C-alpha positions in Angstrom: 183.2 23.6 152.7 182.1 22.9 156.3 178.8 23.4 158.0 178.8 26.2 160.5 178.8 25.1 164.1 177.0 26.1 167.3 179.7 27.0 169.9 177.6 25.5 172.7 177.4 22.1 171.0 179.5 19.4 172.6 179.8 16.1 170.8 179.8 14.1 174.0 176.7 15.9 175.3 174.2 17.0 172.8 172.5 16.2 169.4 170.7 19.0 167.6 168.0 16.9 166.1 165.5 17.9 163.3 162.0 18.2 164.8 160.5 15.8 162.2 162.3 13.0 163.9 160.0 13.4 166.9 156.8 13.8 165.0 156.5 10.3 163.5 155.0 7.8 166.0 156.4 4.4 165.6 159.6 5.5 163.9 161.6 4.3 166.9 159.8 2.0 169.3 160.4 -1.0 171.7 161.3 -4.2 169.9 160.7 -7.6 171.4 163.8 -9.8 171.1 163.7 -11.6 167.7 160.5 -10.0 166.6 161.6 -7.0 164.6 158.8 -6.2 162.0 159.6 -5.6 158.3 158.3 -3.5 155.5 156.6 -0.8 157.7 154.9 2.3 156.3 154.1 5.2 158.7 151.9 8.0 157.5 151.0 11.1 159.6 149.7 14.6 159.4 151.8 17.2 161.2 150.7 20.8 160.9 150.6 21.7 157.2 152.8 18.7 156.3 152.1 15.1 155.6 155.0 12.8 156.6 155.5 9.3 155.3 158.2 6.9 156.4 159.1 3.6 154.8 161.2 1.2 156.9 162.6 -2.1 155.7 162.9 -3.1 159.3 161.5 -1.7 162.6 163.8 0.7 164.5 164.5 0.6 168.2 166.3 2.6 170.9 169.7 1.4 169.7 169.0 2.7 166.2 167.9 6.0 167.6 171.0 6.2 169.8 173.2 5.6 166.7 171.4 8.3 164.7 171.7 10.8 167.6 175.4 10.0 167.9 175.9 10.7 164.2 173.9 14.0 164.5 176.2 15.0 167.4 179.3 14.2 165.3 177.8 16.3 162.4 177.5 19.2 164.8 181.2 19.2 165.5 182.8 18.2 162.1 180.9 17.7 158.9 181.1 18.9 155.3 178.4 19.9 152.9 177.6 17.4 150.2 175.1 17.8 147.3 174.4 16.6 143.8 177.3 18.8 142.6 179.9 16.6 144.3 181.4 14.3 141.6 184.0 12.2 143.5 183.5 8.5 143.5 182.7 8.2 147.2 180.5 11.3 147.2 178.6 10.1 144.1 178.0 6.6 145.7 176.8 8.1 149.0 174.5 10.6 147.2 173.1 7.9 145.0 172.3 5.7 148.0 170.4 8.5 149.7 167.7 8.2 147.0 166.8 11.9 146.9 164.1 13.2 144.6 161.8 16.2 144.2 162.8 19.2 146.3 165.5 17.2 148.1 167.5 17.0 144.9 168.6 20.6 145.1 169.3 20.7 148.9 172.5 20.2 150.8 173.3 17.4 153.1 175.9 16.8 155.8 178.8 14.4 155.3 180.3 13.0 158.5 183.7 11.3 158.3 184.4 9.2 161.4 185.3 5.7 162.7 183.3 3.0 164.3 185.3 3.5 167.5 184.4 7.2 167.7 180.7 6.3 167.3 180.9 3.6 170.0 182.6 6.1 172.4 179.8 8.6 172.0 177.2 5.8 172.5 179.0 4.5 175.6 179.1 1.0 174.1 181.9 -1.4 174.7 184.6 -1.8 172.0 183.9 -5.5 171.5 183.2 -7.5 168.4 179.5 -7.8 169.4 179.1 -4.1 169.7 180.9 -3.4 166.4 178.5 -5.8 164.7 175.5 -4.2 166.5 176.6 -0.8 165.2 176.8 -2.1 161.6 173.3 -3.6 161.9 172.0 -0.2 163.2 173.6 1.7 160.3 172.1 -0.8 157.8 168.6 -0.4 159.2 168.9 3.4 159.3 170.2 3.3 155.7 167.0 1.5 154.7 164.6 4.2 155.8 163.0 6.5 153.1 161.1 9.6 153.9 158.5 11.5 151.9 157.1 14.9 152.9 154.2 16.6 151.3 153.5 20.3 151.9 150.9 21.8 149.6 151.9 21.0 146.1 155.5 20.4 147.0 157.2 17.1 147.6 160.4 16.1 149.3 161.9 12.6 149.2 165.1 11.3 150.7 166.6 8.5 152.7 167.3 9.1 156.4 171.0 8.6 155.7 173.5 6.7 153.6 176.8 5.3 154.7 180.0 3.7 153.5 182.7 1.8 155.5 186.1 2.1 153.8 187.9 -1.0 154.9 191.7 -0.5 155.4 194.3 -3.2 155.1 196.9 -1.1 157.1 197.7 -2.7 160.4 196.9 -0.3 163.3 194.6 1.9 161.3 190.8 2.0 161.7 188.2 1.6 158.9 186.8 5.0 158.0 183.0 5.5 158.1 181.4 8.0 155.8 177.8 9.0 156.6 175.6 11.4 154.8 172.7 12.8 156.8 169.7 14.1 154.8 169.1 17.8 154.2 166.4 18.1 156.9 168.8 16.8 159.5 171.7 18.9 158.1 169.6 22.0 158.3 168.9 21.5 162.0 172.6 20.9 162.7 173.5 24.1 160.8 171.4 26.3 162.9 167.8 25.7 161.7 165.0 24.7 164.1 166.1 21.8 166.3 165.4 19.8 169.4 168.3 19.6 171.8 168.8 16.0 173.0 171.2 15.5 175.9 173.3 12.4 175.1 174.9 12.5 178.5 171.5 12.1 180.1 170.6 9.4 177.7 173.7 7.4 178.6 172.6 7.4 182.2 169.3 5.7 181.5 169.4 2.0 181.8 166.2 0.9 180.0 165.3 1.1 176.3 161.8 2.5 177.3 163.5 5.3 179.3 165.7 6.2 176.4 162.8 6.4 173.9 160.7 8.4 176.5 163.6 10.8 177.1 163.9 11.5 173.4 160.2 12.0 173.0 160.0 14.4 175.9 163.1 16.2 174.7 161.4 16.8 171.3 158.2 18.1 173.0 159.5 20.1 176.0 161.8 23.1 175.7 164.1 23.9 178.6 162.2 25.8 181.3 158.8 24.4 180.4 156.7 21.4 181.4 154.1 19.0 180.0 151.4 17.1 181.8 150.4 14.1 179.8 148.4 11.1 180.8 150.4 7.8 181.2 148.2 6.3 178.5 149.2 9.1 176.1 152.9 8.3 176.7 152.1 4.6 176.0 150.6 5.6 172.7 153.6 7.7 171.8 156.3 5.3 172.8 154.7 2.2 171.3 153.5 4.1 168.2 149.9 3.2 168.9 147.1 5.2 167.2 144.7 7.2 169.4 141.3 5.5 169.1 138.7 7.5 171.1 135.8 5.4 169.8 137.3 2.0 170.3 135.1 -0.6 172.2 135.4 -0.4 176.0 135.5 -4.2 176.3 139.0 -5.7 176.1 140.3 -9.2 176.4 142.3 -10.3 179.4 145.4 -10.3 177.4 144.8 -6.7 176.2 144.2 -5.6 179.8 147.4 -7.2 180.9 149.4 -5.5 178.1 148.0 -2.1 179.0 149.0 -2.6 182.6 152.5 -3.8 181.6 153.1 -0.8 179.4 151.8 1.7 182.0 154.1 0.1 184.5 157.1 0.4 182.1 156.3 4.1 181.4 156.1 4.8 185.2 159.4 3.0 185.8 161.0 5.0 182.9 159.7 8.3 184.3 161.2 7.4 187.7 164.5 6.9 186.0 164.1 10.3 184.3 163.4 11.9 187.7 166.9 10.9 188.9 168.5 13.1 186.2 169.5 16.6 187.2 167.8 18.2 184.3 164.2 16.9 184.9 161.5 17.1 187.5 158.7 14.5 187.5 155.5 14.5 189.6 152.6 12.0 189.4 149.0 12.6 190.4 147.3 10.3 192.9 145.1 8.6 190.3 145.3 5.1 188.9 144.7 3.4 185.5 143.7 5.6 182.6 143.4 8.6 184.9 147.0 8.6 186.0 148.8 11.7 184.9 152.3 13.1 185.3 153.9 16.5 185.2 157.3 16.6 183.6 159.4 19.7 183.7 162.7 20.2 181.8 164.9 22.5 183.7 166.8 25.4 182.1 170.5 25.2 181.4 172.3 28.5 182.4 175.9 28.9 181.5 176.3 25.2 181.1 174.7 24.3 184.4 171.2 23.1 185.1 169.1 25.6 187.1 168.4 24.8 190.7 164.8 23.8 191.3 162.8 22.4 194.3 162.1 18.7 193.9 
């Protein structure tokens, strides 16, 4: 049985992402080279829900790109998988998803693809380095567990599970099986979702710009705008808590880091402004008073609306 599809969904262009993926600060963030943190626990309140995420390793923009590519693939061709599936591969994939509580009775999405297909959607080269990079991303995503509390109810599941079926046949590619959890599957199947344009994402050159594009896409619907302070975007992208009562005095290093992050956000916003689907305007303030208006243009019959710059 296949998950129903949205006719407007194009695997090369869009991922219909579950909103919770944009509600957990620090789930995906910039990673200094060689300094990926381990054993991370994120815990936030979102509306009437409490979301907890446990990460064996920190996730960056590459991991986010891989997840969005898999979600896009699920939107085109995926099958329903649940605890009722008894085949050997299905049983292993389901077991590795580590579901419990309400998640045990829900249906997930099974994507059958190849590493090359995933790389093509990502826009990555078909090189040994990139294949290895993809496997590392899949492994990190596989080691994320989520727990959601809503009133007396609990839901627990991994972000995804995967299996690479190695083939010994010359000329044939290894098959990649990926199970996306039930929250992600529900969004793909027509539930509430955020529409992430992968075509736009591929045009962005910096990791900060990719993370910012995703955050803004989760928080701005087509035809609407948002006017955040630059410091607010710094907090969201770097997963930093909002501390309204923190001491005003900062070390020189802290001041330098704040200036660096503000500059990186401004650079990322300028990249975003070059995309057809976005309009970006800065105010004339500096420092903590600097603010930006970001508008996401509507898409009408597959084309971005015309808007004055």
